[in-house]
N, C-alpha and C positions, 0 to 999 in steps of 0.2 A: 542643444545636443552635447553629449560628451565627445570631446575632440581628442581624447587620449585613449589608446587601447593598450593596456599594460598587461604583461603576463603575470600570472599568479605565482608567487614564489614562497608562499608560507610553508613553514616546516611542520605544520600540524599534521599528525598521523592518526589514522583510525582504520579499523578493519571494515572492509566492504561487507555488507550484509546480504548474503545469499542464505536465506533463513530456514528453509524447510525442504523435506524430501519430496520425491515424486508424488506422494499422496496429496500434496498441496501445491502442485505445479502452478495452477492458475493464480493462487495468492502470491506466490513469489514473483510471478510476472507482473502483477499489479504493484508490488513493492519496488520494482526496479525503477520506474520513472513515470512521470505524468506530464501532460501536454496541454497548454492553453492556446487560444487564438489571441495572439499578441497584437499590439497596435501597429500601425503602419510605419513607414520610414521617417515621417516627420513627427518625432516625439517632442515632449516639452523640453525647454531649456533648463538645465541643472548645472550646478558647479561640477567641474571635472573631478572625479575621484579615481584612484587606482583600483584594480581588482581586489588587492588586499584590503583596502578600506571598505569596499562594498561587502566583501565576505565577512569582515569583522562586524560591520553594521548588522548584517543578517543574523549571524550566530550570537551576537551580543544583545539582540533586541530583548528588552525587558517588558514588552507589552503583554499583559496578562488578560486584558479584557477586550472583547470585541464581539460583534455580531454581524451577520450578513448572509448573503446567498452565494453558494458555491455551485458552479456548473461542472459536471463531470461528463466526459465523452471518452469511451473506451473502444478500441479496436485492436485487441491483442491477438486475436485468432486462437483463443483457447478452445479445444475440442469440446463440443456440447456434452459428449458422454462423460468426459472427465469432470467438467463443471458440475453436472448433475449428480456425480457420484461422491463429491466431497462431503465430509461431515458438515452438517448445518445447511446444506443445499437442498431445497425441495422439501424434505421431510422435517426440517428443523432440528434443533438440538434435542438429543435423546438421553443424554446423561443427566447426572445430578439429581438422583432421588425422584421427587414428585414432579419434576419439571416436564418429564415426558417428551413428546414430539412437538413442542410448542412452536407455532409459526412465528412467535415473537423473538426467537433466539437471534442474537445479533450476528452470529457468524453467517447464517444463511442470507440475511439481508445485505450484508456487506459484499457477499459474492455477486450480488446483482450488479454491482458497480463495474464488474469486469467486462460488461458488454453493453452497448447502446449509449443513450444519453440520459442523464439523471440530474435532478436539481436537489440540493441539500440546503436546508436552513440551519445555520449553526450559531451558537451563542456560547461564549466562554467567559468565566469570571474566576480566574485563578485555577489552581489544581483541584479544588473541591466542588466546582460547579460547571457542568458542561451540558449542552443540549444539542442533539443532532436530529433533524427531521428529514426523512426521505420522502419527497413528494413525487407521486407517479400516477397520473391519470386519475382514476376513481379510487385509488388506494393510497395509503400513507403509512408511515412508520415513524415512531418516536423512540429515541434513546435519551434518557434524562438522568444525569448524575447530580445529586444534591446532598453533599455531606455524607451522611451515613446510610443513604439509600440510593438505589438505582432502579429505574423503571424502564422496561422495554415493552412496546405495545404495537401490535400489527392491526391496522384498521380493517383489513379485508376479512380476517378470521375473528376479530375482536378478542384475540388472545393477548394476555399480558403476563409479564414476569416481574415480580417485585422482590428485589434483593435488599436485605437490610443488614446492618452491622458495620463496624469500623472499617472493614476491608472490602466494602461493597464494590468499589470501583475496580480494585485490583482483581477481585475474584471473578467478576463477570465481564470485565473488559474483553472484547472480542480478541481471541488469540490469533490474530493475523497480522502480517506486516503491511496490510493495505492502508495507505495513507488516505484520509478523507479530507484533508485540507492542504493547501499549497505549502504551509509551514512544514508539515510532516514530510512531504515529498522533497522539499528543498534541502532539509537537513541531511538526508541520505546522500546527497551528492556533494554538498559543501564541506562535509567532514572527510571526504576522500583525500588521501595524501597528495602533496604536490608532485611527488616522484612519479605518480601514475596519471595525473590529471592536469590539463591546461585550462585555466580560467582567465577570461578577458572581459573587460567592460565593452559592450557592443551596443552603444546607443541608449536611448531612453524610450519609455512608453508611458501611456496613461492607462491604468487598469482600475476599474471600479471607481473612477473619479479621482484616483490617487496618482501623483507623479512618481515614477519609478525608474531606477536604473535597470538595465538589462545585462545579465551575465550570460556569457556563452561558455558552457562547460563541456569539454571534449576529452575523451581518453587519449593518452599518449601512446598506449599500448595497442598492438594489433590484436585481432581476434574477438573484440567485443561486438555484440549485435546492436549496440547503441552508438550512434554517430555523434549526437549532440544533445545536450540538455540546455534549455534557455530558461532562466529564472528572473522574474521581475521582482525587485526588492524596493519596497516603499522608501522614498527619499527621506520622509519625515521621521519614521520610527524603525526602519529596518525589517518590517514584517514582510515575508515573502507573499506576494499577492497572486502569482501565477507561475507555473512550471511547465516547460516545453521539452518533450523528448522526441527525437527523430531516430528511427531505426537505421541500420546500415544502408538500407535501400532507399533512404530519404523520406519514408512515409511517417506521418504522425501516428503514434500508437495509442496515446492517451492524452486527455485534456482535463486539467483541473485548474480552475481559476475563480477568483471572486468576481462576480458580476455586480455586487453591491457590498459595501463594507462600512461599518461604523466602529470607531475605537472608543466610543462612550461606554461606560460600564452598564451592562444590561441590568434591568430591575430585578429584584429578588423574585418577583412573581413569574419571571421567565422560566425559572427552574422548579416551579411548583407543578406537580402533576397528580391528577386523580383519574383513576381508571373509569372509562365511560360506563354508563349503565348497561348491565348485561354482559360485561366482559368476563371471560374466564381467566381468573387471576391465579397464577402459581406463586405461592409465597416461599421464599428461601431465606435462610440465614447465611451470611457470607462465610461464616466459619464452619458451616456444615461440611461433612466429609464429601469430597467430590468423587463421584464414580466416573470412570472414563466413558466418553461417548460410545454408544453402540454403533456399529458400522454395518450398513446393509446395502443391498444393491451393488452398484459398481464399487462403492467405497470398500467393500469387504476384500476386494482384490488389491487394495493399495497398501503400501507398507506403512508401519508406524515407526516413529523415531525410537520409541522405547523398545519395541520388539526387535529393531535392527541393531540395538546396542549403541545408538547414538550416531551422529554424523559429524564430520570434520570439514574444515575449509583448507583447500590447497590453492596455491597461487596467490597473487597479490592484486590489489586495486580492481580495475575493471575486468581483469581476467580471472578473478576469484571463482573457484569451482567448489561446490558442495559435494562431498563424497561420503558414501556409507555402504553398508552391506545389507542386502535383503535377507530375511529369514528364508530358509529353504522353501521353495514352492510359492512364495508370495510375489505377486505383481507380474510374473512373466506372461501369463495368458492375457491379462488386461493390457499390458504394454504392447503385445503383438497385435491386439485388436485395434489399438489407437495409433501405433507407430509404424515405422518401416524398417526393414532389415538394413543394417549397415555393417561395415567391417567391425567385428568384435561384439556385436549385440544388436539392440533395437533402439531406434531414435524416436522420441516424441518431441515434436517441435511446435513452437508458436512463433509469432512475429518477433518476439523478444527473447523468450526463454527456450533453451534446448535441454533435453534430458536424455542421457544415454544409460540404458540398462544393459550391462554386459552379459555375455553368455554364462559367466560364472556367478551372476547374482549381485554384482556391485552396481551402485547408482552414482552417476556424475551429472550434476545439474548446474546451470548458470546462464547468465545473459552473455553467452559466448557462442562461437561457431561450433558446429559439430567436430571440426578438426581439433579444436582446443580440448574438447571433452575426450576425444579419442587419444590425444597425446597424454592427457592426465591419467587416462586409464591404462596406457601402455599397449593400446591395440591399434590396428590399422584397418 
């Protein structure tokens, strides 16, 4: 066991990422933090390291190749009406020329990770080759990036999207802050500045057969809806293997961890994909002109960042709040249907994220308490 618990004192600074307006509340909530079931109190024996050393090991990890199974369990409390109304949910991606309402659109599939339990098969070989498979009962989903092409395939509908060209990955990468691996989640917290964050080494664990140090990450500030993030960092190579977040009421809100992992380089055939017989394939060039996604159903009531003239960040660290202005008439009726009236406007809340839409059409969102949002808005 680690017998030293040292405070984290690094001077590293970074902006907290509260990334999107109320129209993607659910996705922001997913980007805030993720939670695994960690090992018990009797972890493996490892050399004592300070928190600075473990953080440096995680952020400096140069491991580019791995494969394994990732377990995801989400209990964020996102309203079903909001989740169903987000672009990409249910009806699939509708923009981008001939792509139509394909059920293979990545955005809609990643939204499924916001609720329930899921299993992902992942493989990575550097920045040019990745594969993610979502396994769910009788259905499955594959997202495969291999150099200049990217495939997305939904087994239930047998729809596929095939994107080709030098910018394939950047053009079709799902535009969400949703982390699908423990590494993605860990970086969001380990790059927060020491002035707003306390990090200590809090024992060891064994995750997916790997010995790991456990970091306990907590906000120093008041007003956050997140009480603690626990991150398991592989002792051998610094790869984050699991990330734990508890909300202010002590509940686990999300769980992402490797249940099996190998750091051997996956074979080239892992990233080869051919659409199954009978699949409806939508062909796209990565450099084709992008049309904005059409918005229907509940989504038509949600604000767009472009239409609102952009959003800004106010505050620091864990108390960061995203703020912007809604176009006249957008969002108010939908917010009232999902939210509750509070001083100065309407509040939409989940277990982690709160969103305040003021009576004069401004939006304030963050993993903070309603009181912090009201203070940022200058209302009571």
